N, C-alpha and C positions, 0 to 999 in steps of 0.2 A: 059480537057475533062473527064467527069466522066466515069469510066468503068461500066460494067453492073451489079455490085454487089448490091449497094444501088440505088434504084430508086430515082430520084430527087423528094422529097416530103417535102415541107417546109410550115408548118402551120403558120398562122399569127394571131395576136391579138393586143390589145392596139390601139394606134394611127396608122393612115395609114402612110406608108413611105413618102408620099407626104407632110404630115402635120408635121411629127416628126423631131426634131433636133437630137434626140439620138435614137440609136437602141440597143436592148438587144437580143443577140442570146442565146437561152436557149436549153440545150442539156440533154435529158432524160437518165435515167439509163437502165440497162439491164432488159428486161421483161416489161418495161413501154412504154409509147408513148408520143407524143408531147403534148397531152391534159394534161397528168399528170404533166409535168414540167411547162406548162403554168399556171396551177392552183397556183403555188408558187408565181406568179407575184402579186397576189392580196395582198400579205403580204409585198411587197417591195415598196420602194419609186420610182416607175417607171410609174406613171400615165401618164406622158408626153412622154413616149418612144413608138416607134414601137417595137413589139415583134415578133421575128422570131424563130420558133422551127423546126429545121430539124427532120425528123422522120426516124428511122432506119427500113429498110426492115426486116420483121420477128422480130421486137422489140429488136434486139441486134446489137451493132455496130461492134463487132468482136467476134469470137466464144470462145476463151480461156481467161484465166485470163490476166489482163494487165501486169502481171509479167512473162508471158510466153515469150519465144523468139519471137521477133516481126515477124519473117518470118512465124511462125505458125499461126499468125492472118491475114496473107495476103491471098488474095487481099482485104479482108474486111476492114482492118485498113486504107489502102491508100484510098479506096473508101469513108470511113467515113470522113477522113480528107478532101477529095475533096468536100463532101457535106457541110461541115462547110464552106469551102472556097466559095462555091456557095452562101451561105447565106451572107457572108461578101461582095462578089461581088454585090449581089442584093442591099445591103445597099449603097455601093460606087456608083453604077450606079445612085442612087437617090441623089447623091451629099453629102452623109454623110461621113465625114472624119474619119480616124482611131481613133482619140482622142475622137470621139463621138460614137464609137462602143464598146459595153460591152459584156461580156460573162458570162454565169452562167451554171454550170453543176453539176449533182449529180452522185456519184459513177462512173459507166462506163462513163457517160457523163462528169463528172469532169475530169477524166483521159484524155478523148478526147479533152476537152477544153484546158487543160494545154499543152497537146502535140501540139495542133494546134498553140497556141500563142507562145510557145517556139520555134517552127520551123519558125515562121513568126514574130519574135519580132519587135515591133515598139511601139510608144506611143499610146496605146489603152486607152479607157475611164476607164476600170477596168475589173477585172476578179474575179469571185466568184467560188471557187472549193470546193464543199462540199463532203468530203470523196473521195479523189483521189490523184494520183501522176503521174509523167511522166512514159511513157510506155516502157516496154521491160524487159527481164530477168536481164540485166544490163543497166544502163542509158548510152546511147551513146551520149556523149557530142558533137560529130562531127555533129549531127543533128541540133544543136542549135547555132545560131549566131544572131547577131542583138542586138539592144539596146532598152529596154523598156522605157527609158527616164522617170523613175519615175512612171510608170503605177502602180496603187494600185491593189494588188492581195490579196484577203482574202481567206485563206485556213482553213477550219474547219474539224476536224476528231475525231472519238472516239478512245479510247485506252483501251483494244484492240479492233480492228475491224476484223470481220471474213474474209474480202476480201482485205483490204488495210492495210499493215503493217505500223506502225508508222515510222519505219526507212526510208521507201521509201518516205513518206510524207515530212519528215524533209530534206532528201537528195534533193528532188525536190525543196523545198523552198530555200535551199542554192544555187542551180543552178540559180533559177530565180533571187535571190538577186544579184548574180554575174553579171547577165545580166541587172542590174540596175532597177529591179522592186522594188517597195516598198511593201514588203511582211508582212502580218499580219497573223500569224499562231496561231490558238487556238486548243488546245488538250483537249478533254472532257473525263474524266475518266469514263469508263463504259457506254458511250453513245451508244444506239442501232444504227444499220445501217439505219439511217433515218435522215431527216432534223429537227433540233431542233429550238425551238423559239429563243434561244440565238444566234444561227448562223444567223438567219434572222436579228436580231437586229444588230449584228456585221457587216453584209453585208451592211445594211442600213447606219450605221455610217461611215464605212470605204470606201465604194465604191459608193453607191447611195445617196450621201449626197446632 
C-alpha cells in the first residue's frame, strides 16, 4: 500500500500495455517530470515497448542528497520505491514477465532505479542508470539480496559530477556485479550533469538491442 507521500501518478507512452511484449519504466530526475524523461525514449530502440513513467509529487523523489542517511529521506524514499513497484505491478498484471521489464533513470531517478532493482533483484530485461548510485550515506548491503541472473545494467556518469561521486557509482557497480548483473560502466571525463549522446548509444547497444 502506498503511503500518502507520493500520489500514484504514472504517465504512459509508446505501445499500450495490452499490445506490448516489453515495458520500460522511466524515472525522472529532481526538478523534472514524467514528460521530461519520456522525451528520452525517442532516442532509444524502444519503439515496440510500453513506456511507464511514474511522476514524483512536487517533482522530487526524496528531499536530500542520495548520499544523506536514508532515514533523513523518509518517508519519501519508501514512498518513491512503492511508486516504482506500482509501475512494475501494473506491467505484471498485464502478463509482462520480469525479464521483459526494463528500467531507465537519470540522476535522482537513476539512484531510485538502482535502489529498486537491487532491493528486488531478479532477471529483469535491463537497467540504464544515467548518473546515479545506490542510496544512503553508506551502502547497506543487508538491503540487497537476490540474483540478477545476468541482467544487463548500463551505468554512465561524468567525472567529476556535482551530485554523484564517482566512488559511489563504482561501489554500486561492484555490488550489482556480485549479485550477478552484467554491468557496463562508462565514465566520461568532464561530462556535464545531463544525458549524453554517447550514453544513449551505449544504452541501445547494451540494453535495448
